[in-house]
C-alpha positions in Angstrom: 24.5 46.7 21.7 20.6 46.9 22.1 20.3 46.8 18.5 22.3 43.8 17.7 20.7 41.9 20.6 17.1 42.6 19.7 17.7 41.8 16.2 18.9 38.3 17.0 16.8 35.3 16.1 17.2 31.7 17.0 19.6 30.9 14.4 21.9 34.0 15.4 21.2 34.5 19.1 24.1 32.4 20.3 26.6 34.8 18.6 24.6 37.8 19.9 24.9 36.4 23.3 28.7 36.2 23.1 29.2 39.6 21.5 27.0 41.2 24.2 29.0 39.5 26.9 32.1 40.9 25.4 30.9 44.2 25.4 29.6 44.3 28.7 33.1 42.9 30.0 34.8 46.0 28.5 32.2 48.5 29.6 32.1 47.5 33.1 35.7 46.4 33.3 34.8 43.0 34.4 37.0 39.7 34.4 34.3 37.6 32.9 30.6 37.6 32.3 28.1 34.7 31.9 24.6 34.1 30.9 22.6 31.2 32.5 19.0 30.0 31.6 16.8 28.0 34.0 15.7 24.6 32.5 12.4 23.8 34.3 12.3 20.3 32.7 15.7 19.3 34.1 15.2 21.7 37.2 18.5 23.1 36.8 20.5 26.3 35.6 22.4 25.8 32.3 25.4 27.8 31.1 24.4 29.6 27.7 27.3 31.9 27.0 30.3 33.2 28.6 33.1 35.6 27.9 35.7 35.4 27.6 35.9 31.7 26.9 37.5 29.5 29.6 41.2 28.2 28.6 40.4 25.0 30.3 37.0 23.4 30.7 36.8 20.3 33.0 34.9 17.4 31.9 32.4 17.2 33.4 32.1 20.8 33.5 30.8 22.0 37.3 29.8 25.2 35.7 27.8 23.8 32.7 24.7 22.3 34.2 23.8 22.8 37.8 20.8 21.0 39.1 19.2 23.0 41.8 18.9 20.1 44.1 22.5 19.9 44.2 23.4 23.5 43.8 25.1 25.7 46.5 23.2 28.6 47.7 24.5 31.2 45.1 23.3 29.0 42.5 20.1 27.7 44.2 18.8 31.2 44.6 19.0 31.8 40.9 15.9 29.4 40.4 13.4 32.1 41.9 15.7 35.2 42.0 13.8 38.4 41.5 16.5 41.1 42.6 20.1 41.9 41.7 22.4 40.0 44.0 25.8 41.1 44.9 28.3 38.4 46.3 31.7 39.9 47.6 34.3 37.3 48.6 33.6 37.8 52.2 30.0 37.0 51.8 30.4 34.0 49.7 29.6 30.4 50.9 32.4 27.9 50.9 30.9 25.3 48.6 30.2 28.2 46.1 33.9 29.3 46.4 35.0 25.7 45.8 32.7 25.2 42.7 34.2 28.5 41.1 37.7 27.6 41.8 37.1 24.2 40.3 35.6 25.7 37.2 37.7 28.8 36.6 40.7 28.3 38.7 40.1 31.8 40.5 40.0 31.5 44.5 38.1 34.7 45.2 35.6 36.7 43.0 33.0 39.5 43.2 30.0 38.2 41.6 26.7 40.1 40.6 23.8 38.1 39.2 20.9 40.0 37.6 17.6 38.1 37.2 15.9 37.6 33.6 12.2 38.0 34.7 9.3 37.1 32.3 5.6 35.6 32.6 5.9 35.9 36.5 9.0 33.7 36.6 12.6 33.6 36.7 14.2 32.7 33.3 17.7 32.8 34.2 20.6 35.2 35.2 23.0 37.5 33.8 26.4 37.3 35.7 29.5 39.5 36.3 32.6 38.4 37.7 35.5 40.4 39.0 38.6 38.6 40.2 39.0 40.9 43.2 36.7 42.9 45.8 34.6 45.4 43.8 32.0 47.8 44.7 29.2 48.5 42.2 27.2 51.9 42.0 23.5 52.5 41.9 24.1 53.5 38.2 25.8 50.5 37.2 23.2 48.3 38.9 20.4 50.2 37.1 22.2 49.7 33.6 22.8 45.9 34.1 19.2 45.5 35.3 17.9 47.0 32.2 20.4 44.5 30.2 18.6 41.8 32.1 15.3 42.9 31.0 16.3 43.0 27.4 17.9 39.6 27.7 14.6 38.1 29.3 12.6 39.7 26.3 15.0 38.0 23.6 14.9 34.7 25.4 11.0 34.8 25.3 11.0 35.6 21.7 13.7 32.9 20.9 11.8 30.3 23.0 8.6 31.2 20.8 10.5 30.9 17.6 11.9 27.6 18.8 8.4 26.3 19.8 7.2 27.2 16.1 10.1 25.6 14.5 9.4 22.8 16.6 6.0 22.3 15.5 7.0 22.7 11.9 9.6 20.1 12.3 8.3 17.5 14.7 5.3 15.2 14.6 2.9 16.1 17.3 1.9 12.6 17.7 5.2 10.7 18.0 7.7 13.6 18.5 9.8 12.3 15.6 10.8 14.5 12.8 7.9 15.3 10.5 8.1 15.4 6.5 9.6 19.0 6.7 12.1 18.1 9.5 13.0 15.0 7.3 13.6 17.1 4.3 16.0 19.5 6.3 17.8 16.6 7.3 18.2 15.2 3.9 19.1 18.6 2.4 22.3 18.4 4.9 23.3 15.1 3.6 23.4 16.6 -0.2 26.7 18.3 0.4 28.1 15.2 2.1 27.8 13.4 -1.1 28.4 10.2 0.9 26.4 6.9 0.7 23.0 7.3 2.2 20.6 4.2 3.2 16.7 5.1 3.7 14.2 2.7 4.9 10.5 3.6 4.0 8.3 1.8 6.5 4.6 1.3 5.8 2.5 -0.2 8.6 0.4 -2.8 7.2 -3.5 -2.6 7.8 -3.5 0.1 10.1 -6.9 1.3 9.3 -8.4 -2.0 10.2 -6.9 -1.6 13.6 -8.3 2.0 13.8 -11.7 0.5 12.7 -11.6 -2.2 15.3 -10.3 -0.5 18.5 -10.7 3.1 17.5 -8.3 6.0 16.4 -7.1 6.6 20.1 -5.8 3.0 20.2 -4.2 3.4 16.8 -2.5 6.5 17.8 -1.1 4.6 20.9 0.2 2.0 18.5 1.9 4.5 16.3 3.4 6.1 19.5 4.7 2.8 20.7 6.3 2.0 17.3 8.3 5.4 17.4 9.4 4.6 20.9 10.8 1.4 19.8 12.6 2.8 16.8 14.2 5.7 18.9 15.2 3.3 21.7 16.6 0.3 19.5 18.0 2.0 16.4 21.5 3.3 16.6 21.7 7.0 17.9 22.9 8.3 14.8 19.9 6.8 12.6 17.3 9.6 12.0 13.6 8.4 12.4 10.8 10.3 11.1 7.0 9.8 10.7 5.5 11.2 7.6 2.0 10.9 8.6 -0.7 8.2 8.8 1.1 4.7 8.9 4.2 5.9 7.1 7.8 6.2 9.1 11.1 6.8 7.3 14.6 5.8 8.8 17.7 7.3 7.4 20.7 5.3 8.6 23.7 7.3 10.0 27.2 7.2 8.6 27.8 5.4 5.4 26.3 2.2 5.4 26.8 -0.8 2.8 23.8 -2.3 1.1 24.0 -5.3 3.5 24.1 -3.0 6.4 20.6 -1.3 5.2 19.2 -4.4 4.4 19.9 -5.9 7.8 18.6 -2.8 9.5 15.4 -3.2 7.6 14.8 -6.7 8.5 15.5 -5.4 12.2 12.7 -2.9 11.8 10.3 -5.3 10.2 10.8 -7.6 13.1 10.6 -4.6 15.8 7.3 -3.6 14.4 6.0 -7.2 14.4 6.5 -7.6 17.9 3.2 -7.7 19.9 2.2 -5.1 22.0 -0.5 -4.5 24.5 -2.8 -1.6 23.9 -5.6 -1.2 26.5 -7.0 -4.8 27.2 -5.9 -5.9 23.7 -2.7 -7.7 22.4 -2.0 -6.2 19.0 0.3 -7.1 16.1 0.8 -5.6 12.9 3.5 -6.2 10.2 5.1 -3.6 7.9 6.0 -3.1 4.3 9.5 -1.7 4.0 11.3 -0.4 0.9 14.8 0.2 0.8 17.1 2.5 -1.3 20.9 2.9 -1.0 23.1 5.1 -3.1 25.1 8.4 -3.2 22.6 10.2 -5.3 20.1 13.2 -4.2 18.7 11.9 -0.8 15.2 13.0 -1.7 15.2 11.0 -5.0 16.5 7.9 -2.6 13.4 8.6 -0.5 11.2 8.5 -3.4 12.8 5.3 -4.5 12.2 3.7 -1.0 8.6 4.9 -1.1 8.2 3.1 -4.2 9.7 0.0 -3.1 7.6 0.1 -0.2 4.5 0.1 -2.5 5.5 -2.9 -4.4 5.7 -4.6 -1.1 2.3 -3.4 -0.2 0.8 -4.4 -3.4 2.1 -7.9 -3.0 0.6 -8.4 0.5 3.0 -6.7 2.8 5.3 -7.8 5.6 8.5 -7.8 3.6 11.6 -5.9 2.7 12.2 -5.0 -1.0 15.3 -3.0 -2.2 14.5 -0.5 -5.1 15.5 -1.9 -8.4 15.5 -1.0 -12.2 12.3 -3.4 -12.4 10.6 -1.3 -9.6 11.5 1.8 -11.7 10.0 0.3 -14.9 6.8 -0.7 -13.1 6.3 2.7 -11.4 7.0 4.3 -15.0 4.3 2.2 -16.2 2.2 3.1 -13.4 2.7 7.0 -13.9 1.9 6.7 -17.5 -1.3 4.7 -16.9 -2.3 7.3 -14.3 -1.8 10.1 -16.7 -3.5 8.6 -19.8 -6.0 6.1 -19.0 -8.7 8.6 -18.2 -8.2 10.3 -21.6 -8.3 6.6 -23.3 -11.7 5.9 -21.6 -13.1 9.3 -22.5 -12.0 8.9 -26.2 -13.1 5.4 -26.5 -9.6 4.0 -27.1 -10.2 0.9 -25.1 -11.5 -2.4 -26.9 -13.1 -5.6 -25.8 -11.9 -9.2 -26.3 -14.5 -11.9 -25.6 -13.8 -15.5 -24.5 -16.8 -18.1 -24.9 -18.0 -20.1 -22.2 -19.4 -23.8 -23.3 -21.5 -26.6 -22.5 -18.9 -29.1 -22.1 -21.4 -32.0 -23.2 -22.2 -30.4 -26.4 -19.3 -27.8 -27.0 -22.1 -25.1 -27.7 -21.5 -21.5 -26.6 -23.8 -20.7 -23.8 -22.1 -17.5 -22.3 -19.3 -15.0 -23.1 -16.8 -13.1 -20.8 -16.1 -9.6 -22.0 -12.5 -8.6 -21.2 -11.2 -5.1 -21.6 -7.9 -4.4 -23.3 -6.0 -1.3 -24.0 -4.1 -0.8 -27.2 -1.6 1.5 -25.8 0.0 3.9 -28.2 3.6 3.1 -27.1 3.4 0.0 -25.0 1.2 -2.3 -27.0 -1.9 -4.4 -26.1 -2.1 -3.9 -22.4 -4.3 -6.5 -20.4 -6.6 -5.6 -17.6 -4.3 -6.9 -14.8 -1.9 -4.2 -15.8 -4.1 -1.2 -15.8 -7.4 -2.1 -13.6 -5.7 -2.1 -10.6 -4.2 1.3 -11.1 -7.7 2.5 -12.2 -9.1 1.2 -8.8 -6.5 3.2 -7.0 -6.6 6.4 -9.0 -10.4 7.3 -9.1 -10.9 5.9 -12.5 -12.6 2.7 -11.6 -16.1 3.8 -12.0 -15.3 5.4 -15.5 -13.8 2.2 -16.6 -16.4 0.1 -15.3 -19.1 2.1 -17.1 -17.3 2.0 -20.4 -16.9 -1.8 -20.2 -20.6 -2.3 -19.3 -21.8 0.0 -22.1 -19.4 -1.3 -24.6 -20.2 -5.0 -23.9 -23.9 -4.5 -24.0 -23.4 -2.6 -27.4 -21.5 -5.7 -28.6 -24.1 -7.9 -27.5 -26.9 -6.3 -29.4 -24.7 -6.7 -32.5 -24.4 -10.4 -32.0 -28.1 -10.7 -31.3 -28.9 -8.8 -34.7 -26.5 -10.9 -36.6 -27.0 -14.4 -35.3 -30.5 -14.3 -33.7 -29.3 -15.9 -30.4 -31.3 -14.5 -27.7 -30.2 -16.9 -25.0 -26.3 -16.0 -24.6 -25.4 -15.0 -21.0 -23.1 -11.9 -21.0 -20.6 -11.9 -18.1 -18.8 -8.8 -17.2 -16.0 -8.3 -14.6 -16.8 -5.4 -12.2 -14.3 -3.8 -10.0 -15.3 -3.7 -6.1 -14.4 -0.1 -6.2 -17.1 0.5 -9.0 -19.6 -1.7 -7.2 -19.5 0.5 -4.1 -20.3 3.5 -6.0 -23.8 4.9 -5.0 -26.6 3.9 -7.3 -24.5 1.2 -9.1 -27.5 -1.1 -9.7 -29.6 1.8 -11.0 -26.6 2.6 -13.4 -26.7 -1.0 -14.8 -30.5 -1.0 -15.1 -30.3 2.1 -17.4 -27.7 0.5 -19.8 -29.7 -2.7 -20.0 -33.0 -0.6 -20.6 -31.2 1.4 -23.2 -29.8 -1.6 -25.3 -33.0 -3.8 -24.7 -31.1 -6.7 -22.9 -33.2 -8.7 -20.3 -31.5 -8.7 -16.9 -31.5 -12.2 -16.8 -29.0 -12.5 -19.6 -26.4 -10.4 -17.7 -24.0 -11.7 -15.0 -21.7 -9.5 -13.1 -18.6 -11.1 -11.9 -16.6 -10.0 -8.6 -13.4 -11.6 -7.5 -13.4 -13.8 -4.5 -10.7 -11.7 -2.8 -12.6 -8.5 -3.2 -15.8 -10.0 -1.9 -14.0 -11.3 1.2 -12.4 -7.9 1.8 -15.6 -6.2 2.0 -18.5 -8.5 2.8 -20.9 -6.0 4.2 -20.6 -3.4 1.4 -20.6 -6.2 -1.5 -23.8 -7.7 0.0 -25.8 -4.7 -0.1 -24.7 -3.9 -3.8 -25.3 -7.5 -4.8 -28.5 -7.5 -3.3 -29.6 -4.5 -5.3 -28.5 -6.2 -8.4 -30.5 -9.3 -7.5 -33.6 -7.0 -6.9 -33.4 -5.6 -10.7 -32.8 -9.3 -12.1 -29.0 -9.4 -12.8 -27.1 -12.3 -12.0 -23.9 -12.3 -10.1 -20.8 -14.5 -9.8 -17.9 -15.0 -7.6 -14.9 -15.3 -9.9 -11.5 -16.7 -9.1 -13.2 -19.1 -6.4 -10.8 -21.0 -4.1 -7.9 -18.3 -3.6 -9.6 -15.6 -1.4 -10.3 -17.9 1.6 -14.1 -17.1 1.8 -15.9 -18.7 4.4 -18.9 -21.0 3.8 -20.7 -18.4 5.7 -20.0 -15.5 3.3 -21.3 -17.6 0.5 -24.5 -18.7 2.2 -25.2 -15.1 3.1 -24.2 -13.3 -0.2 -27.0 -13.1 -3.0 -24.7 -15.0 -5.6 -25.9 -17.0 -8.7 -22.7 -18.5 -10.1 -19.4 -19.9 -8.5 -16.4 -20.0 -11.1 -13.6 -22.1 -10.1 -10.2 -20.5 -10.4 -7.8 -21.7 -13.0 -5.2 -22.6 -10.6 -7.3 -25.7 -9.7 -8.3 -26.7 -13.2 -4.7 -26.4 -14.4 -3.6 -29.4 -12.4 -6.7 -31.8 -13.3 -5.5 -35.1 -14.7 -2.0 -34.5 -13.4 -2.5 -33.4 -9.4 -4.7 -35.7 -7.6 -5.3 -33.1 -4.9 -6.7 -30.7 -7.5 -9.2 -33.0 -8.5 -10.4 -33.6 -4.9 -10.6 -29.8 -4.4 -12.5 -29.3 -7.5 -14.9 -31.9 -6.7 -15.4 -30.4 -3.2 -15.9 -27.0 -4.7 -18.7 -28.5 -7.2 -20.3 -30.3 -4.2 -20.2 -26.8 -2.3 -21.8 -25.0 -5.3 -24.5 -27.5 -5.8 -25.5 -27.5 -1.9 -25.8 -23.8 -2.2 -27.8 -23.9 -5.3 -25.0 -22.3 -7.3 -24.4 -22.8 -11.0 -20.6 -23.6 -11.2 -18.3 -22.7 -14.1 -14.6 -23.9 -14.5 -12.1 -21.2 -15.5 -8.8 -22.0 -17.3 -9.5 -25.4 -18.8 -6.4 -26.2 -21.0 -6.9 -29.8 -21.7 -9.6 -32.1 -22.9 -8.6 -34.4 -20.1 -9.4 -31.7 -17.8 -12.8 -31.1 -19.3 -13.7 -34.6 -19.1 -12.8 -34.8 -15.5 -15.0 -31.7 -15.0 -18.0 -33.3 -16.5 -17.4 -36.3 -14.4 -17.3 -34.5 -11.3 -20.6 -32.7 -12.3 -19.3 -29.5 -13.7 -20.7 -28.8 -17.2 -19.8 -25.3 -18.1 -16.3 -23.8 -18.9 -13.8 -21.7 -20.5 -10.3 -21.8 -21.5 -7.8 -22.1 -24.1 -8.6 -25.8 -24.7 -12.1 -24.7 -25.8 -11.3 -21.0 -27.3 -8.9 -18.2 -26.0 -10.3 -14.7 -25.9 -11.0 -13.2 -29.3 -12.0 -9.9 -30.9 -15.5 -8.9 -31.6 -15.3 -9.8 -35.4 -13.8 -13.3 -34.5 -16.5 -13.9 -31.8 -19.3 -13.0 -34.1 -18.1 -15.5 -36.7 -17.8 -18.2 -34.1 -21.5 -17.8 -33.2 -22.5 -17.5 -36.9 -20.7 -20.7 -37.7 -22.1 -22.6 -34.6 -19.9 -25.4 -34.7 -19.0 -27.1 -31.2 -15.9 -25.5 -29.7 -15.0 -28.8 -28.1 -15.8 -32.4 -28.5 -15.2 -34.8 -25.6 -16.3 -37.8 -27.6 -13.5 -37.5 -30.2 -10.1 -39.4 -29.4 
């Protein structure tokens, strides 16, 4: 008996309790035995096990959970009982006899309750019931007291195991399942083989909230989101927090794709509802990926995660269902993450070069270096495909250093073959690379190595990147100005930068985005916007260059508006090193606005 009981753990203790009570009924010739634990949180005594099981249990069960505030004297004393108590029929209060008769159908009983004591408090009681008047010997009472001590020991150990399990299974901040707990739930779904719907919920821009209000307020925001999810989603939905800003909802039942999509939209709206944290009114949105299917739930979770990543990269605050297109995109991403570092280290990238001309003469005055990757299985990849992945996978600095070195090496070749010593070399820079400590010193070393004057090199940073990190960009750009390197803000007009940003940042060139030059000659609003941008650049003493010039008509309008430098397919598309060298050697104008 003792071996079975003391060997029980959290998973087997319920069976061990029942078997123990069965043995106690037989040993002491009892009609029934019961075990009750005290629940401090509920301030109640709770039935844990009984033997034999009652043939009929009323609903609600008057013996199941008995709150001490409502208890009769016999149950009330178990809250703090420290000694064995014997209740013979003549000693029992009337309300206790009525409760027992209602729960068991037995009108008169002899009851012995043995306290389970531990850590200076009463943990519960072991009870013995005889359906007649019965005396107990001192030896019997000593024996059941010893059993009570064993039960108290087991209860404390199992409680400790459950606490450890809860720590392992539940998120400390929100009380939701954590990653391990979610994994166990998903494992249970594998055997069912039914349709599973999963939402991967990624809170947008939580880091900005933490930076502005502090991590304590950020934690309160996460707790509030968790409370909303628990309170408003169906009871059979399982909610987990994986850490950081990531939540997961596993829909209960066998939901259809429409039901899962509707639930995702409901969760998005739920997260977006304003909440008051301290003295601040806070709103945040969510990027939600959705996956529905009958496959491995863990794989469905991965798919939902990938779908959420797609939403995040597109700006957030949306719901996207996992698809074959997302699968292909993620395959490409994984391929690039695994092989780009090798390609950089083994000089497997190439540069193409797009000329920039003076529209009044058609003469090449600058050239933009554009990185390409001749992928062994995917063909020629443009920078829009792999540069964002490099930024996100700690390869931005390696890639940036390769581009700067390769562009400067090519520049020296043009200088030697053409004698041009006035050509400006423009190189795109990732904001991640720009933020690397000592970036300007690294650029200076490369220029010194190749003997290129700093005034002939212009590093270009996208407007969006500048706006997202004005303080960090400003310091790095100032360091570049100190060594004489020019800087440009590229894709101007799409990043919503303020005039104050442009005034504060040490910039030399403003490059108008192709979205505005595309419509010149077609859209009247575009002409007005471009004229305004040119005027702005002039007032800030910035040179202005137009990107994406596709027609000679657009080029003429630029000149008429005061912009004299441009690049685009109407002038010359990006070409390889040999073609650009030939173009320089030829020296012919690349565009003639005087021609019909």
